[in-house]
N, C-alpha and C positions, 0 to 999 in steps of 0.2 A: 504494500500500500504506500503511495507517495506521501512524503512528509511535507505537509503544507505549512507547518508552523514557521519554518525558517524563512521561506519566501515572504510570508506575511510580515515577519519581524523585520526583514530587510526593507520591505516597502514602507513600514512604519518608520524605521530608522532613516530612510531617505527623506522623509518629511522634515527632518531636522536640519538638512543641509540643502540650500537652494543655489542654483547655478549663479555664478558671478555675473553672467551676461544679463540676468534679469534684475540686477540691483541698480537702481538709479534714483529717481526722485521718490521720497516717501509718498505713500498713496494719498496722504492728506493734501498734498499739493497738486494732485491730479483731479480732473473732473470725474464724475461718476462713471461714465462710459469707459474712460481710460483705465480707471482703477479696476473695473470689472474685467476688462481685457487682460490686464496685468495679472489678476488673480488666476484667470484661466490658463495663461501662459506658464505661471508658476506650477500649476497642477500638471501641465504637460511635461515640464522638465523634471518634476518629481517622478512621474511615471517613466520617463526616459531613463532616469538613473536606476530605477528598480529593474527595468528591462535589461540594461547593460549588465547589472550584477547577475541577473538570472542567466543571461546569455554566457557570461564568463564561467558560470557554474554548470554550463551545458544543459540547462533546463529550457530547451528550445521552445517548446509549446507554451510554457508559462511566460517566457520572454515575449513571444509574439502577441499574447493576449495583453500584456502590459503595454506593448507598443501601440496596439489598437486604442487603448485608453488614452495614451499620450496624444495620438493623432486626433481623437475625438475632442480632447480639451483644446488643442490648437484650433480645430475647426470652429469650436464654440467661440473662441476669442476673435476669430476672423469674420464672424457673422456681422452683417451690417457694414458700417463705415469704420475701418480701422483708424484709431487715433494716431496722428503723425508722431506724437511724442513716444509712441511705442514701436516705431518702425524698426529700430535696431534690435529690439527684443523679439519681434516677429521673425526678422531675418535670421538671428542666431538660433532660435528654436527650430525653425525650418531646416537649417543646416544640420543641427544635431539629429533630427529625425531622419533626414536623408542618409546620414552615415549609419544610423542604427538599422534602418530598413535594408540597406545594402548588406550589413553584417548578418542580418537574419536570413536573407535570401541565400547568401553564401553558405550559411550553416545548415541549409536544407529546410527551413521553415516554409510551411505551405499556407496559402490564403492570406498572405501579408499584403495589405493595401498599399498603394503607392504613397510616398510621402507628400506632404503639402508643398506646393510650389509658391515661393515667395515672389510677389509682384510689387516692386517699388512704386509702380504707377497707381496702385490702389490707394496710396496714401495721398490725401489732398495737401494743400498748403498748411504750414505749421499753424496750429491754433494757439491763441494767446494763452499763456500759462498763468495760473494763479499764484506762482511762486512769489511774485513781488508782494501780493497781498499778505501771504503768510509771513514773508520775511519782515513785513512792517511791524510785527510784534516785537522784534528786537533789532538792534542795529547790526546788520551783517558785516559792517566794516570795523566792528569793535567787539569781536567775540574773544573772550578771555578764557584761557585754560583754567586758571585758578578760580575765577568767578562763575563761569558757565559750565565748563566741561567736567572738571574734577569732582564737584559736588554730585553731579548726575552719575558719574561712574562709581563713586563711593556708595551712593544710595542704592543704585540698581544692580551693581555688579560686585560690591564689596564682600558680600558673604562668601562667595565662591573664589574670588580672585584677589582679595586683599587679606581677608582672614585666613584663606587657604590658597593653594596654587592648583586649583582644579584643572585637570588636563595639562598640567605643566606650565600654565600661564598665570603670571602674576601681574596685578594692577596696583601693587602696593605703592608704587611711586611712578613719576613721569619717566624715569630711567627704565623701569621695568616695562612700562607700556611701549616705549620705543624699541626695547630689545626684542619684543615679540615672543614667539613660542617656537622652540626647537629650530632656531635659526631662520624662521619665517617671520617677516615683518607683518604686523597687523595694521600699520599705517602706511599710506603712500602719500607723503606730503605733496600737496598740489592737486590731489585728486581724491576728494572725499568719497565719491561714489564708487571708486574702484578699491577702496581700502577694505580689508577683510573684516575689520571690526564693525563697519557700517553694514556690510553685506549680511553679517550674522544678525544684527539688530533689525534691519529692515525686513529680513526674511522671517523673523519671529523665532529663529533658533535660539537667540539670546535676548535678554537674560532668562534663565530658567528659575523655577521655584516660585512663580507667581508674580514676579516683578514685570513692569511694563515701561518701556521708554516711549514717551509721547512723541507725536510727529514734530512738535516744535523743538523738543530736546534733540531729536535725531537730526533735525536741520541745523541746529547749532553745532553739533558734533561734526557734521559733514562740512559746514562752512569753515570751522576752525581748521580742519585737515586741509581743505582746499587752499586756505590762506597760508599754508606752510607748516601747520602743526607746531607752532612756536610755543615755547615755555616762557611764561611771564611771572613765574614765582621766584621765591628766594633761594630754594634748594631743590634741584631736580631729583635728589634721592630721598626727600622727605615723604612721609606717608601722605597719601592723598587726603586723608581726613585732617591732617594738621598743616596743610599748605598755607603759606602766607604770601601775599603779594610782594613783589620785589621791593626792598627798601623799607618795609614795615617793621617797626620796632618789635622785638620779641615780646614785650609786655603790653602790646596794644590790647585794649579791652576786648575788641571784637574777635581777636584771635588767641585768646588765652589757651595755653596748653593745659592738658588734663592733669590730674593728680600724678605726682611723681611715683614711679614704680620702684619700690625698695628691693634690693637684691640680697640674698642670704649671705650670712657671714660664715656659715659652717657650724654654728652652735645651736641651730634650730633642731627641734625634735619632730616637727611636722613638715612635710613637703607639700607645697601647694599642688604641684603637678601630679604627684602619686597618691596623695591622701585626700586633699580637699577638692580638686577639680573633678574626680570621678563621682563624688557625692553630689556636687552641684549639677553635673551633667545628668545624672540619673533622676534627680528630684526637682530641679528648678528650671532647666532651660526649655522645657516644653512650653512654659508660659512666658519665660523671661529670656528667650534666646533668639528673638527675631527683631526686625526693624520696628514691629508693632508690639514691642514688649509691654506687658501689663504694668500699669502704674509707672510707666516711663523707665522702668529698671531693666536694663539689658544685661544679662549675665553670660552672654555667649563667649566673652573673652575677658581676660584680666583687665585690659584697658577699659572695656565697657563697664565692668563691675565697679571699678573705682570712680566712674562718673556719677554713680548714684542714680536716684530716680525722682519721682514727683515728691516723695517724702523726705528728700535730702540724701545725705551720704549713707551708703550701705555699710561702709567699713570705716572705723576709726582705729587706725593702727595703734596697737598697744593697749586698747581699751575695749574689750569685748562687751562690757556692760553698756557702753555708749554706742555700740555698732548696731545700726538698724537691722542688719541681716541676722545677727545673733539673737537680738531681742524678739524678732518675729519667729525665729525657729523655736525659742523657748516659750512663746506665747505671752511674753511680757508686754508686747505691743500687739494690737489686734488689727486685722485678722491674723490668726496664727498661720504660719507657713510650714509645709506646702498647703495651699488652699484645697479644701475638699479631698484631702488625702491624709493617711495616718501620719502623725508626727515622726520626725526622724528619731532614731534611737539615741539614748543618752551618750553612747560612744561616738556616734557621728557628730552630735552637737558639740561634744567636748573636743573632738578633733578640730572642728572649725574654730571654736573658741580659743583653743591653744594656738592655732595658727595666727589668729588676730592678736592675741596677747604677745606673741613673739615678733610682732611687727608687721604682719601681713606681707611677708617676703614672697617674691615671685622667683621661682627657680626654673622657669621655662626659657625657651629661646627667644620668643617674640611675644610681647604682651597683647598684640593684636590677633594672634592665632586663636582659633576657636579651641575651646577647652579639650575636646577629644584629641586634637592634634598636639596640644601642649603635653598631655599625658603620654601619647604615643612616642613623641620625640624623646622625652626624658627616659621612658622605659627602654627605648632602643639604645640610647647613649649609655645607660647603666647596665644593660644586659650583657651577658657573656656571649661569645660567638655562637654557642649552641642555642642559647635562648633566642638570639636574634634570628638565627636560621629557622627556628620553629615559628616565630612571628611571620617571617617572610613566606614560609610554606603555606601558612594559613591564608595570607594575603594572595598568594598565587592561585590558590583554589578559588577564592572569591572572584579574582580578576578573570579567571577562565570562565566561570559560570556567567559573568556579566557579558563577556565578549562572544562566547560560543557555547551557549547552553545546550545546543542540540548535538554537540560533538563530544565524543569520549576522549579524555586525555590520559595518556600513559606518562609515567614518571621514570627517570633514569638518573638518580643523583650521582655526582662525582665529588671529588674532594672539594672543589671550589664552587660547583654549580648545582642548582636544583633544576634539572632539565625536564620540562613538561611539554607535551605536544601531541599532535594527531598524525604525525608522520609514522610510518611503520616502525615497530619496536627495534628492528635491526638498525634502521636509519637513525633512530633516536640515540642509540648507543654510539653510533659514528659521530653524531653531532656533539655529544658530551666529550668524546675523545678529542675532537677537533678544537673544542673550546679550551680544554686543558692545554693542548699543544700551543695554541695561539697565546694563551695567558703567559706561558713560560717565555715566549718570544717578546711579549709586551713588557714584561718586567725588565728584560735586558735592554730593549729599545729605549725605554724611558728612564734608565738609570734608577730603577726602583731601589729605595733604601734597603740595605741588607737586613735580613731577619724579619722584615715586616710582611704580613700576608697581602695577597691581592686585595682583599676586602674583609671587613669584619662580618663573619657569617657568610653563608652561601648566597651567591647572586642567582636570581631566577632567570632561566633562559627558556622562553617560549619558542618551540620549533613548530612552525605552521606549514601545512601541506599545500594550501591553495592560496592564490592571490586574494580570492574573495574573503578568506579567513583573516588576512592582514587588513583588508579594507574594513571588515567588521570590527576588528580590534581597534583600529583608529577611530571609527565612528562611535563605538560604545564605550571604550575606555578613555580615549583622549578627547572625545567629543569634537573631532574634526575629520575631514576627509583627507586621505593621504594621496599624493600624486601617484599615478600608475607606475612611474619609474622607480619609486621608492621600494627597497627590499626589506626594510625593517625600521624599528624605532627603539629608543632607549629612554629610560627614566631612572632617576636616582634621588633619594634623600636619605636621611638617617634611618628612616623606618623601612622603606622599600627600595629595592634596586633590581631592575630587570632589563632585559633586552628581548624583543620579539622580532624574529627573523623568519623570512620565507625561504624554505629549502626545497631544492629539487629532489626527485626520486633517487638520483644518484649524485655523489659528490661532484662539485664543479669549482672552478676558480672563482666564479661569481659568488658562490656560497661562502667561500673563504673570505672574499673581500667584504661582503656584507656583514658576516659574523665579526670580522676584525674591526670594522668601523664601529659597530654598535657596542661591542665589548669594550673597546677603547674609550668610548664616551662614558660608560658606566665607571670604568676604572679611574679615569681622570676626575670625575665628580667625587668618587670615594676618596681619592688621594688628597684632593684639595677641599674636602668638605663642602663642595658645591660653590666655591668662590671663584672658579675660573671663568673668565668672560667667554661668551658663546663663540666669538670669532676664533679664539685660540683652541677651544675644545673641538669645534667642528673641523678646523684645519688640521689639528693633530690626529683626529680620528681618521680622516681621509688620507693623511700622510702615512699613517700606520698601515692602512690597506695598500697604499702604493708600495710600501716596503715589503710587506708579507705576501701580497698577491699581485705582483707586477704584470702577470700575463692575463689577468681577468679582463674580459671585455668591458666590464663596468669601470674598472680603473683606467683602461686604455682610453675610454671616452673622456674621462676627466683630464688625463694627460694630454690628449690630442686637442682638447679645447682650451688649454691654458694660454697659449700664445694669442689665440683669437680674443679671449676675454680680456687679456692684458691690453690689447690694442683698442678695445672698445671703451674701456673705463677712463673717465676724465679725472674724477676725484678719488684718490686712494681711500678716503674715509668711508666711502660707500661699501667697500669690501669688509669693513670692520663693524659698521653700525647697523647691519641688518636691513638696509634700505634697497639692496639689490634682491633679485629672486634668490631663493635658497641655493639652487644649483649653480647659478653664475657666481655668487659670493663664495660658495663652497670650493669651487675649483681654484679660485684665486687664493683663498685662505690656505688650501692645501699646498700650493706652491711656496707661499711665504714660510709656513711652518716647516716645510721640508728643508729649507735653508737653515732654520734653527737646529734641526736634527743633524744635518751635515756638519755644522759647526760645534756640535756637542754642547749646546747651550740650553736646549729645551728642558733637560732635567733640572738645571739650576733654577730656571724660571718656575717650574712646578714646585720645587722645594720651598722657594720663597713665598709662593702663594699659599702653600700648605702651612707655612709658619705665620700666616695672618696678613701678608701684604696683598694689596690689590693687584690685579693683573698688570695694570699700567705701571705701577710702582716697581713690580718685579722685572718687567721688561726694561724699564729705565735703568734699574740697578745693574742688570746684566749687560745691556748694550749701550748704555749712556745716551740713549735716544728714545723718544716716545714712540709708541707703535705706529702712529700715523706717518712719522718721518721714515721709519724703517720700511713701511709699505711703499711709500713714494720712491725711495731709493731702489727698492727691489724691482718695482714696476719699470722704472727708468732703465735699469740694467737689462731686464728681460727684453724690452723693446729694442735696445741697441744690438742685442744678439740675434734678432730676427733677420 
């Protein structure tokens, strides 16, 4: 009996990612007819994506049915008089459907209707847009990141991307926003409509969890990006929730910083992360853990807890009897908390009271992190390698269920890796052996400190059999669509560390290259505790693949494209700051970091970053030049040799 659950889930997942070609003006600035057409075109591209996934999984008949739905949605959009503002969306959708129909016919599908024919002549003269009317609600020439954009991002996206790094993407600061995710920029300065962040917002994919960005907020964001995505604050590394306009005094009343977070001295008997945070998470954050927290008291993070609520401060450090939180838990102030639930045990209340009495110290990494993450990070930091391995194996099981719930996974642990996958068991064993061999080579290549392991605890390695498996992994786990050329992904923090790689039925050089690249990325994050800048991590990962799998077609394509990309780039900063496409930037970064390797200086840079220096400071210490100047000199030298 055919398994229909997976295609259905794929179709549902496809609704979360909308084609970039259909992102332009927010619907609020279009007329009713134009908006209806655009909605139908979005449906068409959603069905198109589902059909492509089904076709790649060799579910030909199901793919053909999904194509028919896509064409029907296109035909619906084309009924009547097409709005001129949607002309490029019609053209792009028709092109996608032509390619899909051709692929279906070549695959042997029967009864596939002809694709729509785009006719530019059917679009009349451009109709007046209501954009100006909408823009009149704010000054489009004076959009401020600090005043207009940052507060919106903090309010609508902060829970997942400031308090956490959902999908590996952080919005904690302007610098993080510009850095993007996994080497891919989310902003295209000068083109708000083409920027990934606006695509996701306009499509409805983001934000999740009930938030909504209004059309006016979206237009402000797009305008700010189109005007250059400039930063007008005081510190680009400051948390978005604490941003100040440039030049504003630190003690300005309108921008008062929150209560100071006290750090432990080592003499405390109670840990916030391990003792207090789990109690608050289990008993309080259901009502006090969202942007609409009851009584104005948000307890989602330490920073939020210290802000207090409508009744004043929740914590008076050193004074449990004067702390609103403790008094409510004891019932000394009414209503007693937790509301409509049994009181906490005497032991739990005493734990919180002792923590307050000892100064309400915070022993986590980031006061803005949500409480479960605070606990997980500290547990991981204090865990033994075996304990951390057990935590990661549990996370690996949950990640697999999220990504591929219909697929059975086998496991083949090695000394350094917890290998999990749906490739045949014998191939899984080969993958584990290859990972161990590559790891030994990486330790030598990067001058790894003697006596130190590759990582604390085993690293998870997901071995995926089909491209559609990797696509679903990206969609369900990372919440983004992966380019078809991509062979894998990697992620690392103190709690979890994994690489997910697509493997062929038999070993190949491309398998080795992809595995090397993504294991290197995890290794470098582990060695530098996540402090290495993306440009150096990406470049080093590709350069490692260049060294260990020089004959791989994947690597040959990077190597062959190096001179071409060097000739095309005008500003060397673009290869470092994430404003080029990931592949273009990656090829250039590989070439630069390969020079560091040849000169035996990369290991020194990594050691300095691991000791606490920034990537820029480490590069300056080793080369006596900033990264931008090194990149400029390298590019100039490369062009002279052509």
